[in-house]
Backbone bond lengths (Angstrom), bond angles and torsions (degrees), N, CA, C in turn:
res aa  C-N    CA-C-N  psi(-1)  N-CA   C-N-CA  omega(-1)  CA-C   N-CA-C  phi
1 X - - - 1.432 - - 1.502 103.65 -
2 X 1.397 116.90 124.47 1.521 126.82 177.23 1.401 110.16 -95.07
3 X 1.299 114.18 154.99 1.480 122.14 -175.95 1.564 105.16 -99.16
4 X 1.197 122.39 129.88 1.584 128.47 175.66 1.439 104.31 -92.01
5 X 1.397 121.61 111.15 1.314 123.52 176.84 1.560 113.97 -65.33
6 X 1.302 114.64 -20.17 1.537 117.21 -172.81 1.586 106.68 -84.40
7 X 1.237 118.54 -11.14 1.439 124.43 -177.02 1.556 109.19 -84.42
8 X 1.298 113.00 117.82 1.476 125.55 -168.06 1.561 106.22 -100.62
9 X 1.169 120.31 -19.08 1.492 126.00 -176.33 1.565 108.77 90.30
10 X 1.212 113.32 -168.25 1.505 120.70 -178.43 1.537 103.76 -88.13
11 X 1.352 111.85 134.35 1.518 116.74 171.76 1.538 116.21 -59.03
12 X 1.279 118.50 149.57 1.439 116.90 173.60 1.554 112.35 -67.30
13 X 1.348 118.44 142.70 1.467 120.44 -179.69 1.578 110.32 -53.74
14 X 1.383 115.78 135.69 1.414 117.80 179.69 1.484 110.85 -82.17
15 X 1.323 120.61 131.37 1.459 122.23 -177.03 1.509 107.58 -93.45
16 X 1.308 118.22 -171.10 1.407 122.19 176.17 1.615 107.98 -90.69
17 X 1.417 113.76 109.63 1.406 115.81 -178.48 1.518 116.34 -67.64
18 X 1.303 117.15 -18.87 1.415 121.01 171.33 1.601 123.49 -85.14
19 X 1.337 109.37 -9.41 1.511 112.07 -174.61 1.485 114.90 -62.30
20 X 1.238 124.57 -41.32 1.430 124.45 -178.20 1.504 113.16 -71.59
21 X 1.348 112.95 -30.75 1.439 114.42 177.32 1.586 108.79 -77.68
22 X 1.351 115.52 -23.57 1.507 119.08 -176.56 1.696 105.06 -73.35
23 X 1.287 110.76 -30.81 1.518 112.95 -174.81 1.748 100.00 -80.47
24 X 1.143 117.19 -37.91 1.470 121.53 -179.15 1.524 108.43 -61.41
25 X 1.432 118.99 -37.59 1.460 124.00 -177.07 1.546 106.15 -72.27
26 X 1.290 114.32 -35.83 1.645 116.72 175.20 1.455 107.31 -66.02
27 X 1.259 125.26 -49.76 1.397 125.87 -173.88 1.494 109.20 -65.11
28 X 1.448 120.04 -46.57 1.429 117.86 176.27 1.550 117.18 -62.43
29 X 1.379 111.59 -31.26 1.473 113.57 175.87 1.524 112.02 -69.89
30 X 1.269 121.86 -28.59 1.372 124.48 172.49 1.457 118.05 -81.02
31 X 1.248 117.26 -4.77 1.474 123.00 -173.71 1.637 106.04 -102.39
32 X 1.263 114.53 128.78 1.449 121.37 -176.81 1.521 115.08 -51.88
33 X 1.334 114.42 118.32 1.427 115.69 173.18 1.548 115.07 88.11
34 X 1.315 120.69 -8.80 1.412 123.85 -171.40 1.625 104.93 -109.86
35 X 1.265 123.27 8.83 1.415 127.26 -171.54 1.615 110.97 -60.77
36 X 1.438 111.75 -42.41 1.405 111.02 178.42 1.574 114.88 -58.16
37 X 1.191 118.37 -38.09 1.481 122.21 175.70 1.442 108.01 -67.39
38 X 1.273 118.83 -37.16 1.478 120.14 174.36 1.599 114.56 -62.03
39 X 1.251 114.79 -35.60 1.460 121.74 174.61 1.396 111.33 -59.72
40 X 1.408 117.44 -53.08 1.451 124.59 177.04 1.475 113.19 -58.16
41 X 1.344 115.28 -44.09 1.418 118.71 179.83 1.518 109.65 -61.56
42 X 1.234 117.06 -39.52 1.527 120.70 -177.76 1.500 116.02 -64.11
43 X 1.381 112.18 -42.90 1.414 119.26 168.96 1.576 120.31 -56.25
44 X 1.373 110.46 -46.70 1.366 119.33 176.02 1.532 115.00 -63.59
45 X 1.393 113.93 -39.34 1.450 124.90 175.62 1.599 110.80 -60.59
46 X 1.293 116.42 -44.10 1.511 122.30 -179.92 1.560 109.97 -67.65
47 X 1.313 118.19 -40.83 1.403 119.30 177.53 1.549 116.54 -66.53
48 X 1.440 114.02 -37.01 1.545 114.09 177.58 1.515 105.28 -72.83
49 X 1.230 122.25 -41.08 1.429 119.50 -176.84 1.467 110.42 -65.95
50 X 1.394 127.03 -40.34 1.320 122.13 179.50 1.499 112.44 -67.88
51 X 1.362 118.20 -35.71 1.550 120.64 -177.98 1.545 106.39 -64.88
52 X 1.407 119.47 -27.91 1.511 118.68 -172.24 1.615 102.57 -95.10
53 X 1.360 117.11 -1.71 1.582 113.99 178.73 1.531 110.67 80.75
54 X 1.334 116.95 18.71 1.426 120.54 -176.84 1.441 107.65 -101.20
55 X 1.450 117.33 170.43 1.385 123.53 176.99 1.691 108.30 -66.10
56 X 1.315 118.38 136.82 1.428 118.49 176.13 1.577 112.85 -103.99
57 X 1.235 117.07 24.39 1.454 126.62 -167.27 1.546 110.18 -71.82
58 X 1.292 118.75 -34.44 1.495 120.54 173.30 1.530 111.25 -68.49
59 X 1.226 119.21 -39.94 1.475 124.33 177.29 1.629 108.96 -64.31
60 X 1.266 116.72 -45.20 1.382 123.14 175.93 1.631 113.77 -58.16
61 X 1.203 112.05 -43.03 1.467 123.30 177.82 1.463 108.54 -62.92
62 X 1.348 118.36 -48.04 1.456 125.09 176.02 1.504 113.65 -63.12
63 X 1.342 116.67 -31.28 1.396 116.65 175.46 1.508 112.51 -65.38
64 X 1.351 108.83 -56.15 1.581 117.99 -177.72 1.562 109.76 -57.88
65 X 1.278 118.70 -39.71 1.512 115.07 -173.66 1.520 108.08 -77.24
66 X 1.345 115.47 -29.62 1.524 122.05 -178.45 1.593 106.42 -70.36
67 X 1.371 114.18 -44.71 1.364 121.85 -170.00 1.723 104.54 -66.35
68 X 1.326 112.92 -47.21 1.369 115.33 175.64 1.553 120.63 -60.23
69 X 1.289 113.39 -38.69 1.422 119.08 171.72 1.521 114.25 -69.00
70 X 1.281 116.26 -40.46 1.499 115.66 176.74 1.648 110.03 -64.40
71 X 1.330 116.86 -37.32 1.391 117.75 179.12 1.511 110.43 -64.40
72 X 1.336 114.99 -44.86 1.517 117.29 178.86 1.576 108.86 -66.32
73 X 1.266 121.79 -33.43 1.455 120.18 174.47 1.404 115.82 -66.66
74 X 1.267 121.93 -40.79 1.443 132.07 179.39 1.598 105.44 -67.52
75 X 1.372 119.07 -50.91 1.462 120.90 175.82 1.508 111.91 -58.83
76 X 1.215 118.80 -46.51 1.530 124.55 177.06 1.532 112.73 -57.83
77 X 1.315 115.36 -47.52 1.514 120.43 175.39 1.591 113.94 -63.47
78 X 1.367 109.51 -33.47 1.499 108.63 -178.45 1.518 109.49 -74.69
79 X 1.366 115.38 -40.64 1.445 116.30 175.22 1.544 118.89 -60.68
80 X 1.319 109.60 -32.91 1.445 123.23 -175.31 1.647 104.09 -69.39
81 X 1.319 110.16 -48.14 1.517 121.41 177.61 1.600 115.90 -61.04
82 X 1.317 112.82 -31.40 1.440 120.65 -177.78 1.596 106.71 -90.50
83 X 1.270 119.81 -7.03 1.456 120.16 174.67 1.555 109.36 79.99
84 X 1.207 121.83 18.73 1.426 127.32 179.61 1.591 104.67 -76.39
85 X 1.253 114.10 127.07 1.523 111.20 179.08 1.578 115.33 -111.83
């Protein structure tokens, strides 16, 4: 049996390159004051996942969670600035 040097074997399975960033976006969205970074990470996660043909659901969840947290943060800051108790 001879060894063919041009044979590289089967490539490793491709994962979802946006998966970890999707989780990061969810965590940042839930972390007080970091929801804007979570929003950006969510969009980057979705783009990476779509380009790889993988599911962008974690990025989408991160975008939604971060957007809601950002809206609540802005609303709370506005009420605090206006002196509404």
